[in-house]
N, C-alpha and C positions, 0 to 999 in steps of 0.2 A: 408504541411503535414510532419510530423516527420518521420524520418527515424529510423526504430525500431533497426538498428544495431548501432545507436550513442546514444540512450537513456540510462540513468543511472538510475537503479531501485533500491530501498531500500525496502528488505522483513523483516518485523518484526514480528516474532511468536516464542513463547517459546517451540515450538515442533519442533524438528529437522526434522521429517517426513514431515510435513507440510511446512517447509522452502524449502526442497527438492521437494515437489510436485510443488510449486509455481515457484521455480528456473526452473523446467523442463517445465512448461507450458509457461513461458517467453521465454525459448530457442525455443520452438516449434513455437512461432510467430516471432522469429527472435531477440529477445532482449537477448543480451550476457553479457552486462554490468550490472551485478547484485551483490549487497552487501548484506550480511545477518546480522540481529541482533537478539538475541534471548531474548531481553527485551526491553521496553521502554527507560530505562537509557541508554542502550547500543545504541539505535538508536539515541539518542539525541547526543551522542558523536560522532558518524558517521556523524550526519547531520552538527555537528559544525566543521568538518574537511573535508568535501566533499560536492560537489553540485550534487543534485539528481533532476532528471526531474519528478519522481514519487515515492511515498511512498505507499506500499501495507502492511497493518497491520491488524494483529489479533485483535479482540476486548478484549477476556478473556485471560489476562496473569497475573502471579505472579508479584507482585511489582507494577509497573506503568502499567496500562491496556491500550489499544489501545484508548480509549475515553480520557483519561488523557493526553496520548501522542498526541492526535489531539489538544486538548485544548491548551497544551504548544506550540506547532508548530504555531496555529492560533494567539497565544498572542505574538509572536515574529515578529517585522516589518521585519526582514530579511527572514522570512520563512513562514510568513502568507499566501502567495498566492501559496505555494507549492502543487502540485496536491496530494491528499490523497484518497486512496480507503481502506475502512474497510472491513474486511473479519470476518465472524462469522458463527458458527455451527447452531445458533439460528434463527428462522424466526419470530422474535418478532417484531411486527409493532411499538411499543412504542420505542424499542432500537434504530429502524430506525429513527424514529423522533428526538430522542435524539441526534443521529450523524449528522442529517441534521442541527439540530440548533446549533450544535458545528462547523459546516462548513465542513463536509465531502463531497466530490466531488462525491463519489458513493459508492455503497455497493454491497458486493458479498456474497453469502451464500455458504458454505462448505457443501459437496465437490463441487469443481469446475473442469472446464476442460481448456484447451488451448482456445477453441472456446469462451467459457464464459468470460474468462479473457481478450481475444483480444476485445471483444464488450464491456465489462466494461471500458477498457484502452481507446478506441477510442472514447468513449462517454465522456470521460474527457480531452483527449488531442489531439483529432482529428485523422482521419484516419492515419493509419500506412503505410510508404512506405518502400520498401525493403532497 
């Protein structure tokens, strides 16, 4: 059972407000060690110099989108097993299928709340302890 207080999470979203909401939700479930990136390229830099237990990324971003970020992470032997949750405002089943084929661990539709986020995280990494 992973401890929420020891998890290190990377939030990737080009909208500052959504990064703030995601950070707030994570804090509500006990995850305090959060790093934010405003683009896929910025996320890759962060991943290159830090170890993360989970990535939560928006799909639609300028420059490198979340799907390209996911594919890049999955193509690297050092990061290919890193848990990855995709977040999007769209409920398109074809997008979900595409993300699953690319290796996403779970999928979250915006807007989300702390309870939804906790459920999605626990489905990927296991029940969270205090």
